[in-house]
BALOBA-1460 file (C-alpha; in Angstrom, 3 decimals):
// residues 290
<rec num="1" residu="m" x="12.029" y="-55.870" z="17.362"/>
<rec num="2" residu="q" x="8.708" y="-55.219" z="18.989"/>
<rec num="3" residu="t" x="6.636" y="-52.319" z="17.729"/>
<rec num="4" residu="t" x="3.758" y="-50.643" z="19.480"/>
<rec num="5" residu="s" x="0.782" y="-48.909" z="17.949"/>
<rec num="6" residu="p" x="0.829" y="-45.110" z="18.301"/>
<rec num="7" residu="d" x="-1.358" y="-43.669" z="20.991"/>
<rec num="8" residu="p" x="-4.468" y="-42.130" z="19.319"/>
<rec num="9" residu="r" x="-4.329" y="-39.305" z="21.843"/>
<rec num="10" residu="q" x="-0.789" y="-38.439" z="20.778"/>
<rec num="11" residu="i" x="-1.825" y="-38.447" z="17.126"/>
<rec num="12" residu="e" x="-4.800" y="-36.221" z="17.918"/>
<rec num="13" residu="a" x="-2.579" y="-33.802" z="19.880"/>
<rec num="14" residu="l" x="-0.079" y="-33.691" z="16.985"/>
<rec num="15" residu="l" x="-2.805" y="-32.976" z="14.440"/>
<rec num="16" residu="e" x="-4.221" y="-30.250" z="16.672"/>
<rec num="17" residu="f" x="-0.746" y="-28.701" z="16.916"/>
<rec num="18" residu="y" x="-0.328" y="-28.764" z="13.129"/>
<rec num="19" residu="t" x="-3.775" y="-27.218" z="12.620"/>
<rec num="20" residu="s" x="-3.162" y="-24.404" z="15.115"/>
<rec num="21" residu="a" x="0.166" y="-23.719" z="13.389"/>
<rec num="22" residu="g" x="-1.596" y="-23.312" z="10.054"/>
<rec num="23" residu="v" x="-0.539" y="-26.631" z="8.527"/>
<rec num="24" residu="d" x="-3.808" y="-27.614" z="6.909"/>
<rec num="25" residu="c" x="-2.809" y="-29.233" z="3.611"/>
<rec num="26" residu="f" x="-0.238" y="-31.600" z="2.092"/>
<rec num="27" residu="l" x="2.749" y="-29.781" z="0.572"/>
<rec num="28" residu="g" x="5.110" y="-30.716" z="-2.227"/>
<rec num="29" residu="e" x="8.888" y="-30.684" z="-2.159"/>
<rec num="30" residu="e" x="9.030" y="-27.086" z="-3.421"/>
<rec num="31" residu="p" x="6.890" y="-24.261" z="-1.981"/>
<rec num="32" residu="v" x="4.233" y="-22.852" z="-4.318"/>
<rec num="33" residu="d" x="2.250" y="-19.694" z="-3.597"/>
<rec num="34" residu="w" x="-0.964" y="-20.886" z="-5.234"/>
<rec num="35" residu="f" x="-2.810" y="-17.734" z="-4.175"/>
<rec num="36" residu="a" x="-0.389" y="-15.655" z="-6.271"/>
<rec num="37" residu="l" x="-1.108" y="-17.687" z="-9.383"/>
<rec num="38" residu="t" x="-3.812" y="-16.823" z="-11.856"/>
<rec num="39" residu="q" x="-6.123" y="-19.542" z="-13.088"/>
<rec num="40" residu="e" x="-4.106" y="-19.877" z="-16.281"/>
<rec num="41" residu="q" x="-0.782" y="-19.999" z="-14.420"/>
<rec num="42" residu="a" x="-2.114" y="-22.649" z="-12.050"/>
<rec num="43" residu="a" x="-3.121" y="-24.798" z="-15.035"/>
<rec num="44" residu="q" x="0.327" y="-24.334" z="-16.603"/>
<rec num="45" residu="k" x="1.949" y="-25.303" z="-13.318"/>
<rec num="46" residu="a" x="-0.100" y="-28.507" z="-13.196"/>
<rec num="47" residu="q" x="0.753" y="-29.365" z="-16.827"/>
<rec num="48" residu="a" x="4.452" y="-28.986" z="-16.047"/>
<rec num="49" residu="l" x="4.303" y="-31.711" z="-13.384"/>
<rec num="50" residu="p" x="6.543" y="-34.702" z="-14.232"/>
<rec num="51" residu="s" x="3.708" y="-37.246" z="-13.903"/>
<rec num="52" residu="a" x="0.869" y="-37.704" z="-16.341"/>
<rec num="53" residu="a" x="-2.076" y="-35.415" z="-15.749"/>
<rec num="54" residu="g" x="-4.222" y="-38.250" z="-14.530"/>
<rec num="55" residu="g" x="-1.477" y="-40.031" z="-12.592"/>
<rec num="56" residu="p" x="-1.381" y="-40.406" z="-8.809"/>
<rec num="57" residu="a" x="1.425" y="-37.873" z="-8.316"/>
<rec num="58" residu="a" x="-0.337" y="-35.220" z="-10.362"/>
<rec num="59" residu="q" x="-3.613" y="-35.810" z="-8.589"/>
<rec num="60" residu="a" x="-1.853" y="-35.626" z="-5.208"/>
<rec num="61" residu="s" x="-0.257" y="-32.308" z="-6.163"/>
<rec num="62" residu="i" x="-3.614" y="-30.910" z="-7.246"/>
<rec num="63" residu="r" x="-5.216" y="-32.056" z="-4.019"/>
<rec num="64" residu="s" x="-2.409" y="-30.432" z="-2.006"/>
<rec num="65" residu="a" x="-3.171" y="-27.010" z="-3.478"/>
<rec num="66" residu="p" x="-5.849" y="-24.695" z="-2.097"/>
<rec num="67" residu="p" x="-9.288" y="-25.553" z="-3.571"/>
<rec num="68" residu="q" x="-9.387" y="-22.658" z="-6.024"/>
<rec num="69" residu="a" x="-5.955" y="-23.469" z="-7.476"/>
<rec num="70" residu="a" x="-6.652" y="-27.200" z="-7.525"/>
<rec num="71" residu="a" x="-9.851" y="-26.571" z="-9.478"/>
<rec num="72" residu="a" x="-7.974" y="-24.495" z="-12.050"/>
<rec num="73" residu="a" x="-5.255" y="-27.114" z="-12.404"/>
<rec num="74" residu="a" x="-7.689" y="-30.007" z="-12.757"/>
<rec num="75" residu="g" x="-9.323" y="-28.626" z="-15.894"/>
<rec num="76" residu="p" x="-12.748" y="-27.269" z="-16.915"/>
<rec num="77" residu="q" x="-14.710" y="-30.293" z="-15.747"/>
<rec num="78" residu="a" x="-13.264" y="-30.172" z="-12.227"/>
<rec num="79" residu="r" x="-13.315" y="-26.472" z="-11.388"/>
<rec num="80" residu="m" x="-16.229" y="-26.648" z="-8.991"/>
<rec num="81" residu="p" x="-15.107" y="-26.583" z="-5.331"/>
<rec num="82" residu="e" x="-15.737" y="-29.548" z="-3.100"/>
<rec num="83" residu="a" x="-19.068" y="-29.867" z="-1.312"/>
<rec num="84" residu="g" x="-19.451" y="-27.322" z="1.469"/>
<rec num="85" residu="l" x="-16.667" y="-25.069" z="0.104"/>
<rec num="86" residu="s" x="-16.890" y="-21.912" z="-1.951"/>
<rec num="87" residu="a" x="-13.233" y="-21.091" z="-2.552"/>
<rec num="88" residu="v" x="-12.450" y="-18.557" z="-5.261"/>
<rec num="89" residu="l" x="-9.426" y="-17.204" z="-7.071"/>
<rec num="90" residu="p" x="-8.570" y="-13.812" z="-5.513"/>
<rec num="91" residu="d" x="-8.644" y="-11.765" z="-8.718"/>
<rec num="92" residu="r" x="-9.763" y="-8.279" z="-9.740"/>
<rec num="93" residu="e" x="-13.347" y="-9.381" z="-10.252"/>
<rec num="94" residu="v" x="-13.604" y="-10.506" z="-6.630"/>
<rec num="95" residu="i" x="-12.134" y="-7.212" z="-5.400"/>
<rec num="96" residu="a" x="-14.599" y="-5.278" z="-7.580"/>
<rec num="97" residu="a" x="-17.472" y="-7.382" z="-6.228"/>
<rec num="98" residu="a" x="-16.367" y="-6.604" z="-2.663"/>
<rec num="99" residu="r" x="-16.236" y="-2.898" z="-3.486"/>
<rec num="100" residu="d" x="-19.740" y="-2.916" z="-4.965"/>
<rec num="101" residu="l" x="-21.168" y="-4.922" z="-2.070"/>
<rec num="102" residu="a" x="-19.629" y="-2.670" z="0.585"/>
<rec num="103" residu="a" x="-20.908" y="0.466" z="-1.143"/>
<rec num="104" residu="q" x="-24.478" y="-0.826" z="-0.924"/>
<rec num="105" residu="a" x="-24.450" y="-0.925" z="2.890"/>
<rec num="106" residu="s" x="-26.152" y="2.105" z="4.432"/>
<rec num="107" residu="s" x="-25.642" y="1.021" z="8.063"/>
<rec num="108" residu="l" x="-23.190" y="-0.996" z="10.126"/>
<rec num="109" residu="d" x="-25.739" y="-3.777" z="10.533"/>
<rec num="110" residu="q" x="-26.150" y="-4.007" z="6.767"/>
<rec num="111" residu="l" x="-22.379" y="-4.022" z="6.320"/>
<rec num="112" residu="r" x="-22.019" y="-6.826" z="8.835"/>
<rec num="113" residu="n" x="-24.684" y="-8.834" z="7.017"/>
<rec num="114" residu="c" x="-22.913" y="-8.188" z="3.711"/>
<rec num="115" residu="l" x="-19.671" y="-9.533" z="5.150"/>
<rec num="116" residu="a" x="-21.414" y="-12.533" z="6.678"/>
<rec num="117" residu="g" x="-22.804" y="-13.478" z="3.261"/>
<rec num="118" residu="f" x="-19.683" y="-12.576" z="1.267"/>
<rec num="119" residu="e" x="-17.999" y="-15.617" z="-0.306"/>
<rec num="120" residu="g" x="-15.098" y="-13.859" z="-2.004"/>
<rec num="121" residu="c" x="-12.457" y="-14.246" z="0.730"/>
<rec num="122" residu="n" x="-11.087" y="-17.733" z="1.314"/>
<rec num="123" residu="l" x="-10.168" y="-16.906" z="4.924"/>
<rec num="124" residu="k" x="-13.841" y="-17.388" z="5.686"/>
<rec num="125" residu="l" x="-13.408" y="-21.103" z="4.962"/>
<rec num="126" residu="t" x="-10.894" y="-21.607" z="7.768"/>
<rec num="127" residu="a" x="-12.055" y="-19.039" z="10.330"/>
<rec num="128" residu="k" x="-14.532" y="-19.985" z="13.033"/>
<rec num="129" residu="k" x="-16.300" y="-16.623" z="13.265"/>
<rec num="130" residu="l" x="-16.599" y="-13.278" z="11.544"/>
<rec num="131" residu="v" x="-14.813" y="-10.681" z="13.682"/>
<rec num="132" residu="f" x="-16.628" y="-7.486" z="12.761"/>
<rec num="133" residu="s" x="-16.252" y="-4.946" z="15.580"/>
<rec num="134" residu="d" x="-16.490" y="-4.115" z="19.255"/>
<rec num="135" residu="g" x="-17.166" y="-0.981" z="21.245"/>
<rec num="136" residu="n" x="-19.405" y="2.003" z="20.610"/>
<rec num="137" residu="p" x="-20.283" y="2.797" z="16.956"/>
<rec num="138" residu="n" x="-21.135" y="6.354" z="18.020"/>
<rec num="139" residu="a" x="-17.734" y="6.980" z="19.613"/>
<rec num="140" residu="r" x="-15.472" y="9.782" z="18.423"/>
<rec num="141" residu="l" x="-12.458" y="7.446" z="18.523"/>
<rec num="142" residu="m" x="-11.917" y="4.436" z="16.243"/>
<rec num="143" residu="f" x="-9.094" y="1.873" z="16.315"/>
<rec num="144" residu="v" x="-8.174" y="-0.304" z="13.312"/>
<rec num="145" residu="g" x="-5.837" y="-3.298" z="13.498"/>
<rec num="146" residu="e" x="-4.742" y="-5.767" z="10.843"/>
<rec num="147" residu="a" x="-6.496" y="-9.102" z="11.482"/>
<rec num="148" residu="p" x="-7.951" y="-11.141" z="14.349"/>
<rec num="149" residu="g" x="-6.045" y="-13.839" z="16.218"/>
<rec num="150" residu="r" x="-7.054" y="-17.068" z="17.917"/>
<rec num="151" residu="d" x="-8.969" y="-15.543" z="20.854"/>
<rec num="152" residu="e" x="-10.752" y="-13.107" z="18.568"/>
<rec num="153" residu="d" x="-11.694" y="-15.929" z="16.207"/>
<rec num="154" residu="l" x="-13.215" y="-17.898" z="19.079"/>
<rec num="155" residu="q" x="-15.202" y="-14.985" z="20.534"/>
<rec num="156" residu="g" x="-16.043" y="-13.081" z="17.353"/>
<rec num="157" residu="k" x="-14.725" y="-9.768" z="18.747"/>
<rec num="158" residu="p" x="-11.522" y="-7.850" z="17.955"/>
<rec num="159" residu="f" x="-8.762" y="-7.390" z="20.539"/>
<rec num="160" residu="v" x="-9.978" y="-9.698" z="23.289"/>
<rec num="161" residu="g" x="-6.759" y="-11.677" z="23.839"/>
<rec num="162" residu="r" x="-3.607" y="-10.541" z="25.624"/>
<rec num="163" residu="s" x="-3.071" y="-7.656" z="23.217"/>
<rec num="164" residu="g" x="-6.684" y="-6.597" z="23.699"/>
<rec num="165" residu="q" x="-6.272" y="-6.626" z="27.459"/>
<rec num="166" residu="l" x="-3.251" y="-4.354" z="27.074"/>
<rec num="167" residu="l" x="-5.281" y="-2.056" z="24.822"/>
<rec num="168" residu="d" x="-7.950" y="-1.862" z="27.527"/>
<rec num="169" residu="r" x="-5.319" y="-0.821" z="30.081"/>
<rec num="170" residu="m" x="-3.936" y="1.801" z="27.699"/>
<rec num="171" residu="l" x="-7.428" y="3.213" z="27.202"/>
<rec num="172" residu="a" x="-8.020" y="3.265" z="30.946"/>
<rec num="173" residu="a" x="-4.777" y="5.203" z="31.408"/>
<rec num="174" residu="i" x="-6.295" y="8.136" z="29.490"/>
<rec num="175" residu="g" x="-9.708" y="7.822" z="31.095"/>
<rec num="176" residu="l" x="-11.443" y="5.784" z="28.381"/>
<rec num="177" residu="d" x="-12.825" y="2.281" z="27.908"/>
<rec num="178" residu="r" x="-14.457" y="0.274" z="25.124"/>
<rec num="179" residu="s" x="-17.672" y="2.224" z="25.450"/>
<rec num="180" residu="s" x="-15.634" y="5.293" z="24.434"/>
<rec num="181" residu="a" x="-14.142" y="3.744" z="21.307"/>
<rec num="182" residu="y" x="-14.994" y="1.605" z="18.265"/>
<rec num="183" residu="i" x="-12.599" y="-1.211" z="17.335"/>
<rec num="184" residu="a" x="-12.246" y="-3.139" z="14.070"/>
<rec num="185" residu="n" x="-9.693" y="-4.806" z="11.779"/>
<rec num="186" residu="v" x="-8.849" y="-4.489" z="8.099"/>
<rec num="187" residu="v" x="-9.337" y="-8.250" z="7.683"/>
<rec num="188" residu="p" x="-12.353" y="-9.608" z="9.618"/>
<rec num="189" residu="w" x="-11.390" y="-13.310" z="9.472"/>
<rec num="190" residu="r" x="-8.450" y="-14.958" z="11.198"/>
<rec num="191" residu="p" x="-5.731" y="-16.188" z="8.815"/>
<rec num="192" residu="p" x="-4.753" y="-19.825" z="9.533"/>
<rec num="193" residu="g" x="-2.063" y="-20.093" z="12.162"/>
<rec num="194" residu="n" x="-2.154" y="-16.315" z="12.713"/>
<rec num="195" residu="r" x="-0.109" y="-15.810" z="9.576"/>
<rec num="196" residu="t" x="0.017" y="-12.396" z="7.911"/>
<rec num="197" residu="p" x="-2.849" y="-11.840" z="5.430"/>
<rec num="198" residu="t" x="-1.755" y="-12.000" z="1.808"/>
<rec num="199" residu="p" x="-1.931" y="-8.798" z="-0.271"/>
<rec num="200" residu="q" x="-4.856" y="-10.307" z="-2.182"/>
<rec num="201" residu="e" x="-6.767" y="-11.086" z="1.008"/>
<rec num="202" residu="t" x="-6.159" y="-7.566" z="2.281"/>
<rec num="203" residu="e" x="-7.327" y="-5.981" z="-0.974"/>
<rec num="204" residu="i" x="-10.494" y="-8.087" z="-1.004"/>
<rec num="205" residu="c" x="-11.363" y="-7.040" z="2.561"/>
<rec num="206" residu="k" x="-10.283" y="-3.404" z="2.218"/>
<rec num="207" residu="p" x="-13.575" y="-2.050" z="0.763"/>
<rec num="208" residu="f" x="-15.439" y="-3.276" z="3.831"/>
<rec num="209" residu="i" x="-13.207" y="-1.536" z="6.393"/>
<rec num="210" residu="v" x="-13.243" y="1.620" z="4.251"/>
<rec num="211" residu="r" x="-17.032" y="1.596" z="4.306"/>
<rec num="212" residu="q" x="-17.008" y="0.773" z="8.024"/>
<rec num="213" residu="i" x="-14.948" y="3.877" z="8.758"/>
<rec num="214" residu="e" x="-17.295" y="5.985" z="6.627"/>
<rec num="215" residu="l" x="-20.340" y="4.718" z="8.528"/>
<rec num="216" residu="v" x="-18.773" y="5.213" z="11.975"/>
<rec num="217" residu="d" x="-17.469" y="8.653" z="10.946"/>
<rec num="218" residu="p" x="-15.054" y="9.078" z="13.892"/>
<rec num="219" residu="d" x="-13.262" y="12.278" z="14.819"/>
<rec num="220" residu="i" x="-9.998" y="10.396" z="15.349"/>
<rec num="221" residu="l" x="-8.763" y="7.249" z="13.618"/>
<rec num="222" residu="v" x="-5.970" y="5.255" z="15.261"/>
<rec num="223" residu="f" x="-4.023" y="2.662" z="13.285"/>
<rec num="224" residu="l" x="-2.713" y="-0.112" z="15.523"/>
<rec num="225" residu="g" x="0.458" y="-1.155" z="13.750"/>
<rec num="226" residu="a" x="1.926" y="-0.346" z="10.361"/>
<rec num="227" residu="a" x="-0.142" y="-2.863" z="8.381"/>
<rec num="228" residu="s" x="-3.494" y="-1.117" z="8.805"/>
<rec num="229" residu="a" x="-1.924" y="2.311" z="8.237"/>
<rec num="230" residu="k" x="-0.204" y="1.211" z="5.031"/>
<rec num="231" residu="t" x="-3.380" y="-0.387" z="3.736"/>
<rec num="232" residu="l" x="-5.672" y="2.556" z="4.391"/>
<rec num="233" residu="l" x="-3.300" y="5.501" z="3.950"/>
<rec num="234" residu="g" x="-1.328" y="4.086" z="1.034"/>
<rec num="235" residu="v" x="2.003" y="4.951" z="2.689"/>
<rec num="236" residu="q" x="5.136" y="2.814" z="2.810"/>
<rec num="237" residu="d" x="6.812" y="4.225" z="5.929"/>
<rec num="238" residu="g" x="7.598" y="1.847" z="8.763"/>
<rec num="239" residu="i" x="5.808" y="2.195" z="12.070"/>
<rec num="240" residu="r" x="8.845" y="3.772" z="13.775"/>
<rec num="241" residu="k" x="8.833" y="6.619" z="11.280"/>
<rec num="242" residu="m" x="5.050" y="6.861" z="11.052"/>
<rec num="243" residu="r" x="3.946" y="6.698" z="14.678"/>
<rec num="244" residu="g" x="3.283" y="9.776" z="16.762"/>
<rec num="245" residu="r" x="2.513" y="12.204" z="13.932"/>
<rec num="246" residu="w" x="-0.930" y="13.332" z="12.874"/>
<rec num="247" residu="m" x="-2.074" y="12.538" z="9.365"/>
<rec num="248" residu="s" x="-5.289" y="12.918" z="7.378"/>
<rec num="249" residu="y" x="-7.450" y="10.045" z="6.242"/>
<rec num="250" residu="s" x="-9.962" y="10.651" z="3.461"/>
<rec num="251" residu="a" x="-13.352" y="9.225" z="4.428"/>
<rec num="252" residu="g" x="-16.234" y="9.808" z="2.053"/>
<rec num="253" residu="s" x="-16.615" y="13.520" z="1.466"/>
<rec num="254" residu="g" x="-14.420" y="14.599" z="4.390"/>
<rec num="255" residu="t" x="-11.184" y="13.871" z="6.222"/>
<rec num="256" residu="v" x="-10.441" y="12.334" z="9.597"/>
<rec num="257" residu="a" x="-7.503" y="13.091" z="11.887"/>
<rec num="258" residu="a" x="-5.412" y="9.915" z="11.976"/>
<rec num="259" residu="i" x="-2.446" y="8.675" z="13.952"/>
<rec num="260" residu="a" x="-0.509" y="5.410" z="13.994"/>
<rec num="261" residu="t" x="0.914" y="3.734" z="17.061"/>
<rec num="262" residu="y" x="2.477" y="0.405" z="17.949"/>
<rec num="263" residu="h" x="0.244" y="-2.653" z="17.898"/>
<rec num="264" residu="p" x="-0.370" y="-3.958" z="21.443"/>
<rec num="265" residu="a" x="0.960" y="-7.383" z="20.376"/>
<rec num="266" residu="y" x="4.286" y="-5.715" z="19.520"/>
<rec num="267" residu="l" x="4.334" y="-3.950" z="22.883"/>
<rec num="268" residu="l" x="3.960" y="-7.298" z="24.636"/>
<rec num="269" residu="r" x="7.137" y="-8.436" z="22.881"/>
<rec num="270" residu="s" x="8.938" y="-5.084" z="23.264"/>
<rec num="271" residu="p" x="7.777" y="-3.514" z="26.551"/>
<rec num="272" residu="l" x="10.365" y="-0.724" z="26.362"/>
<rec num="273" residu="e" x="8.397" y="0.774" z="23.463"/>
<rec num="274" residu="k" x="5.371" y="1.335" z="25.715"/>
<rec num="275" residu="r" x="6.761" y="4.759" z="26.601"/>
<rec num="276" residu="l" x="6.351" y="5.840" z="22.977"/>
<rec num="277" residu="s" x="2.823" y="4.467" z="22.767"/>
<rec num="278" residu="w" x="2.052" y="6.333" z="25.993"/>
<rec num="279" residu="r" x="3.034" y="9.550" z="24.232"/>
<rec num="280" residu="d" x="0.733" y="8.649" z="21.348"/>
<rec num="281" residu="f" x="-2.184" y="8.026" z="23.690"/>
<rec num="282" residu="l" x="-1.546" y="11.311" z="25.485"/>
<rec num="283" residu="a" x="-1.700" y="13.026" z="22.085"/>
<rec num="284" residu="i" x="-5.004" y="11.252" z="21.391"/>
<rec num="285" residu="k" x="-6.340" y="12.380" z="24.750"/>
<rec num="286" residu="e" x="-5.361" y="15.979" z="24.008"/>
<rec num="287" residu="k" x="-6.934" y="15.795" z="20.552"/>
<rec num="288" residu="l" x="-10.181" y="14.559" z="22.077"/>
<rec num="289" residu="g" x="-10.105" y="17.501" z="24.484"/>
<rec num="290" residu="k" x="-10.172" y="15.304" z="27.574"/>
């Protein structure tokens, strides 16, 4: 039977597909949420492997884990991340460090620089660019989504893909554009494969968006989707129950009128719900006095 060598172009296309889908490491037979494990738990997990600690199977399992978990499992002498990486365990100390760093920023430029130099979120290792904001920082209206996607990661701006184009049309329908609004996300780095950010990743990034809202000091805060509303308001209601009603968001020493509406990406999948978002945007227009 004659065999042919695989086409390098096909292999390259397959690897690119896997990477875009978020498959960026070797996995074992059973799924392990390494990000949910503490350093001690990760070490215990490695010790429970059937192979000897220094055997090929054990080493392969350690290499398949994210860098911070692999370092914990490999022991004290191997806890330093590989060259060029600065992966960390997402623990309380990292969240506290993010909170302290965000509080030090007295302007949006300083906050952006703080985020650019922050090494506490592992999403930074896989993202191409920091997606900080777009629009007018002096606007009365501020939108907050959950996390950037592929197009946003490439351009370094939030809501520039298909969902962003829909948001632009929705703004235009009430007589506004990006110069009339300020746009940001809770998480400023794209999760691999556009997956949902983990609770730890969201908590690490939360102090920065909280400080960003304080510095912008908008009159109206709009949550695009349930994720950003739940993170910043601390509520558990679904978007269907939450959307369309005015709420209060505590920002610094005052409060901001807040409302949640459907994320534009959801509206692209469920166009019939646009009528409800239209009502929300009419309410925003009325609140602005336009």
